[in-house]
KENU-952850 format. One record per residue (C-alpha): residue in one letter; x negated, y negated, z negated. Coordinates in steps of 0.05 Angstrom, whole numbers. Layout:
# KENU-952850
<code:a	px:X	py:Y	pz:Z> .
...
This chain:
# KENU-952850
<code:q	px:1336	py:3217	pz:1116> .
<code:v	px:1365	py:3243	pz:1182> .
<code:q	px:1364	py:3200	pz:1245> .
<code:l	px:1391	py:3209	pz:1315> .
<code:v	px:1354	py:3169	pz:1368> .
<code:e	px:1380	py:3164	pz:1439> .
<code:s	px:1344	py:3145	pz:1502> .
<code:g	px:1355	py:3144	pz:1577> .
<code:g	px:1409	py:3092	pz:1587> .
<code:g	px:1405	py:3038	pz:1640> .
<code:l	px:1434	py:3008	pz:1703> .
<code:v	px:1451	py:3051	pz:1762> .
<code:q	px:1492	py:3044	pz:1826> .
<code:t	px:1556	py:3082	pz:1839> .
<code:g	px:1540	py:3154	pz:1858> .
<code:g	px:1474	py:3153	pz:1821> .
<code:s	px:1449	py:3195	pz:1763> .
<code:l	px:1423	py:3184	pz:1693> .
<code:r	px:1399	py:3231	pz:1639> .
<code:l	px:1410	py:3215	pz:1566> .
<code:s	px:1370	py:3247	pz:1511> .
<code:c	px:1381	py:3248	pz:1436> .
<code:a	px:1333	py:3274	pz:1384> .
<code:a	px:1350	py:3289	pz:1312> .
<code:s	px:1295	py:3281	pz:1261> .
<code:g	px:1285	py:3283	pz:1186> .
<code:s	px:1302	py:3336	pz:1134> .
<code:i	px:1345	py:3382	pz:1177> .
<code:f	px:1364	py:3453	pz:1155> .
<code:d	px:1416	py:3467	pz:1208> .
<code:i	px:1457	py:3434	pz:1264> .
<code:i	px:1524	py:3461	pz:1286> .
<code:n	px:1559	py:3419	pz:1339> .
<code:m	px:1526	py:3364	pz:1379> .
<code:a	px:1562	py:3317	pz:1424> .
<code:w	px:1563	py:3254	pz:1466> .
<code:y	px:1616	py:3200	pz:1458> .
<code:r	px:1624	py:3135	pz:1494> .
<code:q	px:1657	py:3068	pz:1483> .
<code:p	px:1676	py:3028	pz:1545> .
<code:p	px:1681	py:2952	pz:1539> .
<code:g	px:1743	py:2933	pz:1500> .
<code:k	px:1764	py:3005	pz:1489> .
<code:q	px:1760	py:3057	pz:1434> .
<code:r	px:1705	py:3108	pz:1428> .
<code:e	px:1721	py:3173	pz:1466> .
<code:r	px:1691	py:3242	pz:1468> .
<code:v	px:1651	py:3258	pz:1531> .
<code:a	px:1624	py:3328	pz:1517> .
<code:t	px:1608	py:3375	pz:1460> .
<code:i	px:1563	py:3435	pz:1454> .
<code:t	px:1562	py:3488	pz:1400> .
<code:r	px:1500	py:3518	pz:1367> .
<code:d	px:1503	py:3577	pz:1416> .
<code:g	px:1507	py:3530	pz:1476> .
<code:s	px:1581	py:3532	pz:1493> .
<code:p	px:1600	py:3466	pz:1525> .
<code:n	px:1666	py:3429	pz:1528> .
<code:y	px:1680	py:3368	pz:1571> .
<code:a	px:1730	py:3312	pz:1576> .
<code:d	px:1771	py:3319	pz:1639> .
<code:s	px:1743	py:3253	pz:1665> .
<code:v	px:1672	py:3280	pz:1670> .
<code:k	px:1682	py:3353	pz:1687> .
<code:g	px:1640	py:3374	pz:1747> .
<code:r	px:1597	py:3311	pz:1742> .
<code:f	px:1565	py:3314	pz:1673> .
<code:t	px:1526	py:3371	pz:1640> .
<code:i	px:1510	py:3375	pz:1566> .
<code:s	px:1454	py:3419	pz:1540> .
<code:r	px:1413	py:3427	pz:1477> .
<code:d	px:1345	py:3450	pz:1455> .
<code:n	px:1354	py:3479	pz:1385> .
<code:p	px:1280	py:3485	pz:1366> .
<code:k	px:1271	py:3411	pz:1384> .
<code:n	px:1338	py:3389	pz:1354> .
<code:t	px:1355	py:3352	pz:1418> .
<code:v	px:1417	py:3345	pz:1461> .
<code:l	px:1417	py:3321	pz:1533> .
<code:l	px:1470	py:3293	pz:1579> .
<code:q	px:1458	py:3297	pz:1653> .
<code:m	px:1505	py:3249	pz:1688> .
<code:n	px:1514	py:3255	pz:1763> .
<code:t	px:1559	py:3220	pz:1813> .
<code:l	px:1568	py:3162	pz:1766> .
<code:r	px:1627	py:3115	pz:1773> .
<code:p	px:1639	py:3044	pz:1749> .
<code:e	px:1689	py:3071	pz:1698> .
<code:d	px:1632	py:3110	pz:1665> .
<code:t	px:1603	py:3043	pz:1642> .
<code:a	px:1600	py:3046	pz:1566> .
<code:v	px:1556	py:3050	pz:1505> .
<code:y	px:1540	py:3124	pz:1497> .
<code:f	px:1531	py:3153	pz:1427> .
<code:c	px:1500	py:3217	pz:1405> .
<code:y	px:1534	py:3257	pz:1349> .
<code:a	px:1513	py:3317	pz:1308> .
<code:r	px:1539	py:3356	pz:1249> .
<code:i	px:1477	py:3368	pz:1207> .
<code:r	px:1461	py:3404	pz:1142> .
<code:s	px:1409	py:3364	pz:1103> .
<code:g	px:1424	py:3386	pz:1033> .
<code:t	px:1498	py:3381	pz:1049> .
<code:w	px:1536	py:3380	pz:1115> .
<code:s	px:1547	py:3310	pz:1143> .
<code:d	px:1564	py:3275	pz:1208> .
<code:y	px:1509	py:3234	pz:1240> .
<code:w	px:1511	py:3183	pz:1297> .
<code:g	px:1458	py:3151	pz:1340> .
<code:q	px:1453	py:3076	pz:1351> .
<code:g	px:1481	py:3080	pz:1422> .
<code:t	px:1451	py:3069	pz:1490> .
<code:q	px:1482	py:3026	pz:1545> .
<code:v	px:1500	py:3057	pz:1612> .
<code:t	px:1522	py:3009	pz:1666> .
<code:v	px:1546	py:3033	pz:1734> .
<code:s	px:1550	py:2979	pz:1787> .
<code:s	px:1600	py:2983	pz:1845> .
């Protein structure tokens, strides 16, 4: 049984910073891509940032220059450092990973709330 568990969400003022963490656990043989998505209130889920196994990042235009994604392969974790936060960054943030546990499958965390007050 593979699980993704996020932590680090919360309430912050405009211009502040938060760091999200996501740890994958269980019977894991390999992880390719890891990513962060978010779902703002009343909107669809959207991709925030992805990172490949070798550490190559890719960002949504809305967060470029403010967010940094990184991963620790031995610990099966992915991080999202969020700086210069804006009210429009308010959302539930979800961790995603493509994991081989027997077979390749997509896994999602339960989500963590990030609220940016103006």
